PDB file of the backbone (N, CA, C, O) and the ligand in Angstrom, with CONECT records:
HET     ZN  A 101       1
ATOM      1  N   MET A   1     108.537  87.553  89.486  1.00  0.00           N
ATOM      2  CA  MET A   1     107.825  88.831  89.301  1.00  0.00           C
ATOM      3  C   MET A   1     107.755  89.188  87.829  1.00  0.00           C
ATOM      4  O   MET A   1     108.769  89.202  87.131  1.00  0.00           O
ATOM      5  N   SER A   2     106.575  89.471  87.374  1.00  0.00           N
ATOM      6  CA  SER A   2     106.374  89.825  85.979  1.00  0.00           C
ATOM      7  C   SER A   2     106.614  91.313  85.760  1.00  0.00           C
ATOM      8  O   SER A   2     106.321  92.136  86.628  1.00  0.00           O
ATOM      9  N   GLU A   3     107.144  91.642  84.604  1.00  0.00           N
ATOM     10  CA  GLU A   3     107.345  93.047  84.253  1.00  0.00           C
ATOM     11  C   GLU A   3     106.191  93.545  83.384  1.00  0.00           C
ATOM     12  O   GLU A   3     106.277  94.620  82.790  1.00  0.00           O
ATOM     13  N   ASN A   4     105.117  92.768  83.312  1.00  0.00           N
ATOM     14  CA  ASN A   4     104.061  93.047  82.349  1.00  0.00           C
ATOM     15  C   ASN A   4     103.379  94.393  82.525  1.00  0.00           C
ATOM     16  O   ASN A   4     103.123  95.107  81.556  1.00  0.00           O
ATOM     17  N   HIS A   5     103.089  94.730  83.781  1.00  0.00           N
ATOM     18  CA  HIS A   5     102.452  96.041  83.902  1.00  0.00           C
ATOM     19  C   HIS A   5     103.406  97.088  84.439  1.00  0.00           C
ATOM     20  O   HIS A   5     103.092  97.819  85.377  1.00  0.00           O
ATOM     21  N   GLU A   6     104.541  97.145  83.844  1.00  0.00           N
ATOM     22  CA  GLU A   6     105.452  98.215  84.184  1.00  0.00           C
ATOM     23  C   GLU A   6     104.894  99.498  83.589  1.00  0.00           C
ATOM     24  O   GLU A   6     104.552  99.541  82.407  1.00  0.00           O
ATOM     25  N   LYS A   7     104.802 100.527  84.394  1.00  0.00           N
ATOM     26  CA  LYS A   7     104.280 101.779  83.877  1.00  0.00           C
ATOM     27  C   LYS A   7     105.399 102.811  83.889  1.00  0.00           C
ATOM     28  O   LYS A   7     106.339 102.731  84.680  1.00  0.00           O
ATOM     29  N   THR A   8     105.272 103.756  83.013  1.00  0.00           N
ATOM     30  CA  THR A   8     106.260 104.826  83.036  1.00  0.00           C
ATOM     31  C   THR A   8     105.806 105.873  84.039  1.00  0.00           C
ATOM     32  O   THR A   8     104.639 106.264  84.072  1.00  0.00           O
ATOM     33  N   VAL A   9     106.728 106.307  84.835  1.00  0.00           N
ATOM     34  CA  VAL A   9     106.445 107.315  85.837  1.00  0.00           C
ATOM     35  C   VAL A   9     107.379 108.488  85.580  1.00  0.00           C
ATOM     36  O   VAL A   9     108.593 108.332  85.450  1.00  0.00           O
ATOM     37  N   GLU A  10     106.772 109.664  85.512  1.00  0.00           N
ATOM     38  CA  GLU A  10     107.578 110.865  85.344  1.00  0.00           C
ATOM     39  C   GLU A  10     107.815 111.501  86.694  1.00  0.00           C
ATOM     40  O   GLU A  10     106.962 111.438  87.580  1.00  0.00           O
ATOM     41  N   CYS A  11     108.962 112.109  86.849  1.00  0.00           N
ATOM     42  CA  CYS A  11     109.210 112.875  88.052  1.00  0.00           C
ATOM     43  C   CYS A  11     108.217 114.031  88.091  1.00  0.00           C
ATOM     44  O   CYS A  11     108.126 114.791  87.127  1.00  0.00           O
ATOM     45  N   PRO A  12     107.465 114.181  89.194  1.00  0.00           N
ATOM     46  CA  PRO A  12     106.469 115.255  89.261  1.00  0.00           C
ATOM     47  C   PRO A  12     107.104 116.644  89.374  1.00  0.00           C
ATOM     48  O   PRO A  12     106.408 117.652  89.250  1.00  0.00           O
ATOM     49  N   TYR A  13     108.393 116.702  89.602  1.00  0.00           N
ATOM     50  CA  TYR A  13     109.044 118.004  89.806  1.00  0.00           C
ATOM     51  C   TYR A  13     109.803 118.484  88.583  1.00  0.00           C
ATOM     52  O   TYR A  13     109.819 119.683  88.307  1.00  0.00           O
ATOM     53  N   CYS A  14     110.435 117.576  87.841  1.00  0.00           N
ATOM     54  CA  CYS A  14     111.198 118.017  86.671  1.00  0.00           C
ATOM     55  C   CYS A  14     110.791 117.286  85.401  1.00  0.00           C
ATOM     56  O   CYS A  14     111.263 117.629  84.317  1.00  0.00           O
ATOM     57  N   GLY A  15     109.917 116.279  85.514  1.00  0.00           N
ATOM     58  CA  GLY A  15     109.343 115.659  84.335  1.00  0.00           C
ATOM     59  C   GLY A  15     110.186 114.589  83.667  1.00  0.00           C
ATOM     60  O   GLY A  15     109.757 114.037  82.654  1.00  0.00           O
ATOM     61  N   VAL A  16     111.355 114.274  84.180  1.00  0.00           N
ATOM     62  CA  VAL A  16     112.142 113.213  83.539  1.00  0.00           C
ATOM     63  C   VAL A  16     111.468 111.865  83.779  1.00  0.00           C
ATOM     64  O   VAL A  16     110.792 111.657  84.787  1.00  0.00           O
ATOM     65  N   LEU A  17     111.669 110.964  82.835  1.00  0.00           N
ATOM     66  CA  LEU A  17     111.151 109.618  83.020  1.00  0.00           C
ATOM     67  C   LEU A  17     112.028 108.898  84.025  1.00  0.00           C
ATOM     68  O   LEU A  17     113.255 108.919  83.935  1.00  0.00           O
ATOM     69  N   LEU A  18     111.376 108.263  84.982  1.00  0.00           N
ATOM     70  CA  LEU A  18     112.111 107.633  86.064  1.00  0.00           C
ATOM     71  C   LEU A  18     112.180 106.125  85.862  1.00  0.00           C
ATOM     72  O   LEU A  18     111.266 105.499  85.324  1.00  0.00           O
ATOM     73  N   SER A  19     113.296 105.569  86.313  1.00  0.00           N
ATOM     74  CA  SER A  19     113.378 104.121  86.416  1.00  0.00           C
ATOM     75  C   SER A  19     113.493 103.776  87.886  1.00  0.00           C
ATOM     76  O   SER A  19     113.849 104.623  88.706  1.00  0.00           O
ATOM     77  N   LYS A  20     113.194 102.547  88.214  1.00  0.00           N
ATOM     78  CA  LYS A  20     113.175 102.164  89.626  1.00  0.00           C
ATOM     79  C   LYS A  20     114.594 102.057  90.174  1.00  0.00           C
ATOM     80  O   LYS A  20     115.516 101.724  89.429  1.00  0.00           O
ATOM     81  N   PRO A  21     114.783 102.329  91.438  1.00  0.00           N
ATOM     82  CA  PRO A  21     113.758 102.824  92.360  1.00  0.00           C
ATOM     83  C   PRO A  21     113.493 104.314  92.172  1.00  0.00           C
ATOM     84  O   PRO A  21     114.420 105.124  92.162  1.00  0.00           O
ATOM     85  N   TYR A  22     112.211 104.667  92.023  1.00  0.00           N
ATOM     86  CA  TYR A  22     111.839 106.059  91.744  1.00  0.00           C
ATOM     87  C   TYR A  22     112.321 107.019  92.822  1.00  0.00           C
ATOM     88  O   TYR A  22     112.744 108.139  92.535  1.00  0.00           O
ATOM     89  N   TRP A  23     112.251 106.565  94.056  1.00  0.00           N
ATOM     90  CA  TRP A  23     112.582 107.478  95.158  1.00  0.00           C
ATOM     91  C   TRP A  23     114.020 107.972  95.103  1.00  0.00           C
ATOM     92  O   TRP A  23     114.323 109.054  95.605  1.00  0.00           O
ATOM     93  N   ALA A  24     114.916 107.183  94.490  1.00  0.00           N
ATOM     94  CA  ALA A  24     116.327 107.573  94.475  1.00  0.00           C
ATOM     95  C   ALA A  24     116.494 108.915  93.766  1.00  0.00           C
ATOM     96  O   ALA A  24     117.272 109.763  94.203  1.00  0.00           O
ATOM     97  N   HIS A  25     115.760 109.101  92.670  1.00  0.00           N
ATOM     98  CA  HIS A  25     115.835 110.367  91.939  1.00  0.00           C
ATOM     99  C   HIS A  25     115.270 111.516  92.773  1.00  0.00           C
ATOM    100  O   HIS A  25     115.881 112.581  92.862  1.00  0.00           O
ATOM    101  N   VAL A  26     114.112 111.299  93.379  1.00  0.00           N
ATOM    102  CA  VAL A  26     113.479 112.368  94.167  1.00  0.00           C
ATOM    103  C   VAL A  26     114.376 112.749  95.344  1.00  0.00           C
ATOM    104  O   VAL A  26     114.568 113.927  95.645  1.00  0.00           O
ATOM    105  N   GLN A  27     114.906 111.747  95.988  1.00  0.00           N
ATOM    106  CA  GLN A  27     115.765 112.024  97.146  1.00  0.00           C
ATOM    107  C   GLN A  27     117.009 112.818  96.731  1.00  0.00           C
ATOM    108  O   GLN A  27     117.438 113.733  97.435  1.00  0.00           O
ATOM    109  N   GLU A  28     117.579 112.454  95.577  1.00  0.00           N
ATOM    110  CA  GLU A  28     118.826 113.094  95.166  1.00  0.00           C
ATOM    111  C   GLU A  28     118.602 114.484  94.575  1.00  0.00           C
ATOM    112  O   GLU A  28     119.334 115.426  94.877  1.00  0.00           O
ATOM    113  N   LYS A  29     117.569 114.595  93.718  1.00  0.00           N
ATOM    114  CA  LYS A  29     117.390 115.836  92.957  1.00  0.00           C
ATOM    115  C   LYS A  29     116.438 116.821  93.619  1.00  0.00           C
ATOM    116  O   LYS A  29     116.528 118.027  93.385  1.00  0.00           O
ATOM    117  N   HIS A  30     115.541 116.324  94.429  1.00  0.00           N
ATOM    118  CA  HIS A  30     114.533 117.199  95.036  1.00  0.00           C
ATOM    119  C   HIS A  30     114.441 116.918  96.538  1.00  0.00           C
ATOM    120  O   HIS A  30     113.386 116.540  97.047  1.00  0.00           O
ATOM    121  N   PRO A  31     115.557 117.108  97.233  1.00  0.00           N
ATOM    122  CA  PRO A  31     115.580 116.706  98.655  1.00  0.00           C
ATOM    123  C   PRO A  31     114.564 117.438  99.520  1.00  0.00           C
ATOM    124  O   PRO A  31     114.068 116.869 100.492  1.00  0.00           O
ATOM    125  N   GLU A  32     114.243 118.677  99.193  1.00  0.00           N
ATOM    126  CA  GLU A  32     113.263 119.392 100.019  1.00  0.00           C
ATOM    127  C   GLU A  32     111.876 118.760  99.903  1.00  0.00           C
ATOM    128  O   GLU A  32     111.187 118.574 100.906  1.00  0.00           O
ATOM    129  N   GLU A  33     111.474 118.436  98.682  1.00  0.00           N
ATOM    130  CA  GLU A  33     110.186 117.775  98.491  1.00  0.00           C
ATOM    131  C   GLU A  33     110.198 116.400  99.145  1.00  0.00           C
ATOM    132  O   GLU A  33     109.202 115.966  99.724  1.00  0.00           O
ATOM    133  N   TYR A  34     111.326 115.726  99.045  1.00  0.00           N
ATOM    134  CA  TYR A  34     111.418 114.380  99.584  1.00  0.00           C
ATOM    135  C   TYR A  34     111.154 114.377 101.079  1.00  0.00           C
ATOM    136  O   TYR A  34     110.595 113.419 101.614  1.00  0.00           O
ATOM    137  N   GLU A  35     111.555 115.442 101.752  1.00  0.00           N
ATOM    138  CA  GLU A  35     111.388 115.518 103.204  1.00  0.00           C
ATOM    139  C   GLU A  35     109.969 115.885 103.618  1.00  0.00           C
ATOM    140  O   GLU A  35     109.585 115.671 104.767  1.00  0.00           O
ATOM    141  N   LYS A  36     109.193 116.432 102.701  1.00  0.00           N
ATOM    142  CA  LYS A  36     107.891 116.992 103.073  1.00  0.00           C
ATOM    143  C   LYS A  36     106.745 116.072 102.723  1.00  0.00           C
ATOM    144  O   LYS A  36     106.470 115.841 101.546  1.00  0.00           O
ATOM    145  N   LYS A  37     106.084 115.552 103.714  1.00  0.00           N
ATOM    146  CA  LYS A  37     104.909 114.723 103.443  1.00  0.00           C
ATOM    147  C   LYS A  37     103.780 115.546 102.834  1.00  0.00           C
ATOM    148  O   LYS A  37     102.918 115.002 102.143  1.00  0.00           O
ATOM    149  N   GLN A  38     103.778 116.844 103.083  1.00  0.00           N
ATOM    150  CA  GLN A  38     102.730 117.696 102.501  1.00  0.00           C
ATOM    151  C   GLN A  38     102.701 117.545 100.982  1.00  0.00           C
ATOM    152  O   GLN A  38     101.656 117.689 100.347  1.00  0.00           O
ATOM    153  N   THR A  39     103.872 117.254 100.414  1.00  0.00           N
ATOM    154  CA  THR A  39     103.965 117.032  98.981  1.00  0.00           C
ATOM    155  C   THR A  39     103.015 115.941  98.516  1.00  0.00           C
ATOM    156  O   THR A  39     102.488 116.002  97.405  1.00  0.00           O
ATOM    157  N   TRP A  40     102.796 114.940  99.368  1.00  0.00           N
ATOM    158  CA  TRP A  40     101.941 113.817  98.984  1.00  0.00           C
ATOM    159  C   TRP A  40     100.542 114.307  98.640  1.00  0.00           C
ATOM    160  O   TRP A  40      99.896 113.780  97.735  1.00  0.00           O
ATOM    161  N   ILE A  41     100.083 115.312  99.362  1.00  0.00           N
ATOM    162  CA  ILE A  41      98.726 115.808  99.147  1.00  0.00           C
ATOM    163  C   ILE A  41      98.589 116.401  97.749  1.00  0.00           C
ATOM    164  O   ILE A  41      97.648 116.083  97.023  1.00  0.00           O
ATOM    165  N   SER A  42      99.535 117.268  97.375  1.00  0.00           N
ATOM    166  CA  SER A  42      99.404 117.893  96.054  1.00  0.00           C
ATOM    167  C   SER A  42      99.614 116.881  94.943  1.00  0.00           C
ATOM    168  O   SER A  42      98.965 116.957  93.899  1.00  0.00           O
ATOM    169  N   LEU A  43     100.521 115.926  95.162  1.00  0.00           N
ATOM    170  CA  LEU A  43     100.709 114.883  94.152  1.00  0.00           C
ATOM    171  C   LEU A  43      99.446 114.057  93.978  1.00  0.00           C
ATOM    172  O   LEU A  43      99.031 113.755  92.859  1.00  0.00           O
ATOM    173  N   PHE A  44      98.839 113.696  95.108  1.00  0.00           N
ATOM    174  CA  PHE A  44      97.636 112.881  95.038  1.00  0.00           C
ATOM    175  C   PHE A  44      96.534 113.619  94.276  1.00  0.00           C
ATOM    176  O   PHE A  44      95.837 113.029  93.451  1.00  0.00           O
ATOM    177  N   LYS A  45      96.388 114.903  94.558  1.00  0.00           N
ATOM    178  CA  LYS A  45      95.378 115.694  93.849  1.00  0.00           C
ATOM    179  C   LYS A  45      95.704 115.787  92.357  1.00  0.00           C
ATOM    180  O   LYS A  45      94.813 115.710  91.511  1.00  0.00           O
ATOM    181  N   ASP A  46      96.986 115.953  92.048  1.00  0.00           N
ATOM    182  CA  ASP A  46      97.395 115.984  90.637  1.00  0.00           C
ATOM    183  C   ASP A  46      97.016 114.689  89.937  1.00  0.00           C
ATOM    184  O   ASP A  46      96.430 114.700  88.854  1.00  0.00           O
ATOM    185  N   TYR A  47      97.360 113.569  90.573  1.00  0.00           N
ATOM    186  CA  TYR A  47      97.098 112.275  89.949  1.00  0.00           C
ATOM    187  C   TYR A  47      95.603 112.036  89.796  1.00  0.00           C
ATOM    188  O   TYR A  47      95.154 111.499  88.783  1.00  0.00           O
ATOM    189  N   LYS A  48      94.841 112.432  90.797  1.00  0.00           N
ATOM    190  CA  LYS A  48      93.395 112.309  90.679  1.00  0.00           C
ATOM    191  C   LYS A  48      92.890 113.131  89.496  1.00  0.00           C
ATOM    192  O   LYS A  48      92.034 112.687  88.729  1.00  0.00           O
ATOM    193  N   GLY A  49      93.437 114.334  89.366  1.00  0.00           N
ATOM    194  CA  GLY A  49      93.050 115.204  88.263  1.00  0.00           C
ATOM    195  C   GLY A  49      93.369 114.598  86.913  1.00  0.00           C
ATOM    196  O   GLY A  49      92.703 114.889  85.919  1.00  0.00           O
ATOM    197  N   MET A  50      94.402 113.744  86.875  1.00  0.00           N
ATOM    198  CA  MET A  50      94.784 113.072  85.637  1.00  0.00           C
ATOM    199  C   MET A  50      93.955 111.823  85.407  1.00  0.00           C
ATOM    200  O   MET A  50      94.118 111.135  84.399  1.00  0.00           O
ATOM    201  N   GLY A  51      93.058 111.533  86.352  1.00  0.00           N
ATOM    202  CA  GLY A  51      92.169 110.402  86.182  1.00  0.00           C
ATOM    203  C   GLY A  51      92.695 109.083  86.728  1.00  0.00           C
ATOM    204  O   GLY A  51      92.110 108.028  86.484  1.00  0.00           O
ATOM    205  N   MET A  52      93.793 109.140  87.462  1.00  0.00           N
ATOM    206  CA  MET A  52      94.306 107.911  88.078  1.00  0.00           C
ATOM    207  C   MET A  52      93.400 107.510  89.236  1.00  0.00           C
ATOM    208  O   MET A  52      92.847 108.364  89.930  1.00  0.00           O
ATOM    209  N   ASP A  53      93.255 106.204  89.438  1.00  0.00           N
ATOM    210  CA  ASP A  53      92.438 105.830  90.579  1.00  0.00           C
ATOM    211  C   ASP A  53      93.261 105.865  91.865  1.00  0.00           C
ATOM    212  O   ASP A  53      94.490 105.926  91.840  1.00  0.00           O
ATOM    213  N   ASP A  54      92.545 105.824  92.986  1.00  0.00           N
ATOM    214  CA  ASP A  54      93.189 106.009  94.284  1.00  0.00           C
ATOM    215  C   ASP A  54      94.338 105.027  94.504  1.00  0.00           C
ATOM    216  O   ASP A  54      95.430 105.419  94.916  1.00  0.00           O
ATOM    217  N   ALA A  55      94.085 103.762  94.228  1.00  0.00           N
ATOM    218  CA  ALA A  55      95.076 102.734  94.526  1.00  0.00           C
ATOM    219  C   ALA A  55      96.363 102.964  93.744  1.00  0.00           C
ATOM    220  O   ALA A  55      97.461 102.828  94.283  1.00  0.00           O
ATOM    221  N   VAL A  56      96.215 103.315  92.467  1.00  0.00           N
ATOM    222  CA  VAL A  56      97.393 103.552  91.636  1.00  0.00           C
ATOM    223  C   VAL A  56      98.134 104.794  92.120  1.00  0.00           C
ATOM    224  O   VAL A  56      99.363 104.804  92.183  1.00  0.00           O
ATOM    225  N   SER A  57      97.387 105.836  92.460  1.00  0.00           N
ATOM    226  CA  SER A  57      98.007 107.058  92.964  1.00  0.00           C
ATOM    227  C   SER A  57      98.818 106.784  94.225  1.00  0.00           C
ATOM    228  O   SER A  57      99.949 107.252  94.358  1.00  0.00           O
ATOM    229  N   LEU A  58      98.238 106.028  95.145  1.00  0.00           N
ATOM    230  CA  LEU A  58      98.934 105.714  96.389  1.00  0.00           C
ATOM    231  C   LEU A  58     100.195 104.905  96.116  1.00  0.00           C
ATOM    232  O   LEU A  58     101.237 105.115  96.736  1.00  0.00           O
ATOM    233  N   GLN A  59     100.072 103.977  95.173  1.00  0.00           N
ATOM    234  CA  GLN A  59     101.204 103.126  94.815  1.00  0.00           C
ATOM    235  C   GLN A  59     102.354 103.954  94.246  1.00  0.00           C
ATOM    236  O   GLN A  59     103.510 103.776  94.631  1.00  0.00           O
ATOM    237  N   VAL A  60     102.026 104.862  93.326  1.00  0.00           N
ATOM    238  CA  VAL A  60     103.067 105.659  92.681  1.00  0.00           C
ATOM    239  C   VAL A  60     103.731 106.594  93.697  1.00  0.00           C
ATOM    240  O   VAL A  60     104.953 106.742  93.703  1.00  0.00           O
ATOM    241  N   ILE A  61     102.935 107.211  94.538  1.00  0.00           N
ATOM    242  CA  ILE A  61     103.511 108.110  95.550  1.00  0.00           C
ATOM    243  C   ILE A  61     104.415 107.314  96.498  1.00  0.00           C
ATOM    244  O   ILE A  61     105.503 107.762  96.862  1.00  0.00           O
ATOM    245  N   GLY A  62     103.951 106.146  96.881  1.00  0.00           N
ATOM    246  CA  GLY A  62     104.776 105.287  97.729  1.00  0.00           C
ATOM    247  C   GLY A  62     106.114 104.960  97.089  1.00  0.00           C
ATOM    248  O   GLY A  62     107.152 104.946  97.749  1.00  0.00           O
ATOM    249  N   GLU A  63     106.066 104.697  95.787  1.00  0.00           N
ATOM    250  CA  GLU A  63     107.299 104.346  95.088  1.00  0.00           C
ATOM    251  C   GLU A  63     108.211 105.554  94.926  1.00  0.00           C
ATOM    252  O   GLU A  63     109.434 105.414  94.924  1.00  0.00           O
ATOM    253  N   LEU A  64     107.625 106.732  94.792  1.00  0.00           N
ATOM    254  CA  LEU A  64     108.443 107.947  94.665  1.00  0.00           C
ATOM    255  C   LEU A  64     109.147 108.283  95.969  1.00  0.00           C
ATOM    256  O   LEU A  64     110.235 108.860  95.962  1.00  0.00           O
ATOM    257  N   PHE A  65     108.529 107.923  97.091  1.00  0.00           N
ATOM    258  CA  PHE A  65     109.070 108.341  98.382  1.00  0.00           C
ATOM    259  C   PHE A  65     109.565 107.174  99.227  1.00  0.00           C
ATOM    260  O   PHE A  65     109.891 107.329 100.404  1.00  0.00           O
ATOM    261  N   ASN A  66     109.613 105.998  98.594  1.00  0.00           N
ATOM    262  CA  ASN A  66     110.162 104.832  99.274  1.00  0.00           C
ATOM    263  C   ASN A  66     109.415 104.505 100.567  1.00  0.00           C
ATOM    264  O   ASN A  66     110.020 104.148 101.577  1.00  0.00           O
ATOM    265  N   VAL A  67     108.102 104.634 100.513  1.00  0.00           N
ATOM    266  CA  VAL A  67     107.281 104.259 101.666  1.00  0.00           C
ATOM    267  C   VAL A  67     106.175 103.325 101.182  1.00  0.00           C
ATOM    268  O   VAL A  67     105.883 103.248  99.988  1.00  0.00           O
ATOM    269  N   ASP A  68     105.575 102.630 102.121  1.00  0.00           N
ATOM    270  CA  ASP A  68     104.478 101.750 101.789  1.00  0.00           C
ATOM    271  C   ASP A  68     103.252 102.570 101.368  1.00  0.00           C
ATOM    272  O   ASP A  68     102.985 103.638 101.917  1.00  0.00           O
ATOM    273  N   ALA A  69     102.524 102.052 100.395  1.00  0.00           N
ATOM    274  CA  ALA A  69     101.322 102.750  99.940  1.00  0.00           C
ATOM    275  C   ALA A  69     100.348 102.971 101.096  1.00  0.00           C
ATOM    276  O   ALA A  69      99.610 103.956 101.111  1.00  0.00           O
ATOM    277  N   GLU A  70     100.348 102.056 102.060  1.00  0.00           N
ATOM    278  CA  GLU A  70      99.455 102.202 103.210  1.00  0.00           C
ATOM    279  C   GLU A  70      99.834 103.404 104.074  1.00  0.00           C
ATOM    280  O   GLU A  70      98.974 104.036 104.686  1.00  0.00           O
ATOM    281  N   GLU A  71     101.113 103.707 104.114  1.00  0.00           N
ATOM    282  CA  GLU A  71     101.541 104.884 104.876  1.00  0.00           C
ATOM    283  C   GLU A  71     101.045 106.160 104.194  1.00  0.00           C
ATOM    284  O   GLU A  71     100.641 107.116 104.856  1.00  0.00           O
ATOM    285  N   VAL A  72     101.083 106.157 102.870  1.00  0.00           N
ATOM    286  CA  VAL A  72     100.550 107.296 102.123  1.00  0.00           C
ATOM    287  C   VAL A  72      99.050 107.426 102.377  1.00  0.00           C
ATOM    288  O   VAL A  72      98.537 108.520 102.613  1.00  0.00           O
ATOM    289  N   ARG A  73      98.355 106.284 102.322  1.00  0.00           N
ATOM    290  CA  ARG A  73      96.919 106.291 102.564  1.00  0.00           C
ATOM    291  C   ARG A  73      96.604 106.851 103.961  1.00  0.00           C
ATOM    292  O   ARG A  73      95.701 107.672 104.124  1.00  0.00           O
ATOM    293  N   PHE A  74      97.356 106.394 104.952  1.00  0.00           N
ATOM    294  CA  PHE A  74      97.133 106.829 106.316  1.00  0.00           C
ATOM    295  C   PHE A  74      97.317 108.347 106.435  1.00  0.00           C
ATOM    296  O   PHE A  74      96.506 109.033 107.057  1.00  0.00           O
ATOM    297  N   PHE A  75      98.373 108.850 105.841  1.00  0.00           N
ATOM    298  CA  PHE A  75      98.633 110.281 105.913  1.00  0.00           C
ATOM    299  C   PHE A  75      97.517 111.086 105.238  1.00  0.00           C
ATOM    300  O   PHE A  75      97.065 112.101 105.769  1.00  0.00           O
ATOM    301  N   LEU A  76      97.085 110.629 104.083  1.00  0.00           N
ATOM    302  CA  LEU A  76      96.027 111.350 103.372  1.00  0.00           C
ATOM    303  C   LEU A  76      94.714 111.293 104.148  1.00  0.00           C
ATOM    304  O   LEU A  76      93.943 112.253 104.160  1.00  0.00           O
ATOM    305  N   GLU A  77      94.478 110.172 104.784  1.00  0.00           N
ATOM    306  CA  GLU A  77      93.269 110.066 105.604  1.00  0.00           C
ATOM    307  C   GLU A  77      93.332 111.034 106.794  1.00  0.00           C
ATOM    308  O   GLU A  77      92.344 111.683 107.138  1.00  0.00           O
ATOM    309  N   GLN A  78      94.499 111.114 107.404  1.00  0.00           N
ATOM    310  CA  GLN A  78      94.672 112.035 108.545  1.00  0.00           C
ATOM    311  C   GLN A  78      94.407 113.482 108.132  1.00  0.00           C
ATOM    312  O   GLN A  78      93.972 114.306 108.937  1.00  0.00           O
ATOM    313  N   ASN A  79      94.677 113.764 106.875  1.00  0.00           N
ATOM    314  CA  ASN A  79      94.492 115.122 106.383  1.00  0.00           C
ATOM    315  C   ASN A  79      93.178 115.320 105.643  1.00  0.00           C
ATOM    316  O   ASN A  79      92.965 116.320 104.958  1.00  0.00           O
ATOM    317  N   ASN A  80      92.303 114.328 105.804  1.00  0.00           N
ATOM    318  CA  ASN A  80      90.968 114.398 105.182  1.00  0.00           C
ATOM    319  C   ASN A  80      90.993 114.556 103.682  1.00  0.00           C
ATOM    320  O   ASN A  80      90.115 115.188 103.095  1.00  0.00           O
ATOM    321  N   ILE A  81      92.007 113.977 103.063  1.00  0.00           N
ATOM    322  CA  ILE A  81      92.070 113.987 101.601  1.00  0.00           C
ATOM    323  C   ILE A  81      91.380 112.756 101.045  1.00  0.00           C
ATOM    324  O   ILE A  81      90.770 112.789  99.976  1.00  0.00           O
ATOM    325  N   LEU A  82      91.493 111.676 101.792  1.00  0.00           N
ATOM    326  CA  LEU A  82      90.840 110.425 101.382  1.00  0.00           C
ATOM    327  C   LEU A  82      89.590 110.192 102.197  1.00  0.00           C
ATOM    328  O   LEU A  82      88.902 109.191 102.000  1.00  0.00           O
TER     329      LEU A  82
HETATM  330 ZN    ZN A 101     113.033 115.252  89.127  1.00  0.00          ZN2+
END
């Protein structure tokens, strides 16, 4: 596995730079957000607003919450966000 496209990801709640696994920080420091899938919607909208494309947004959210990007996609589709 190449580390070539490692990107920096900030915690969307407190702004610290995260290292992998990203979800460990969210789970430990922001347990209420971690439990709420509704959070995915606002994060996705934030990332879109920052100009991130859909695939990258789904990937980052998946990594923050320790779920597959496809699960994030499915949830957003169910909520008519995607
Ligand atoms: Zn945080």
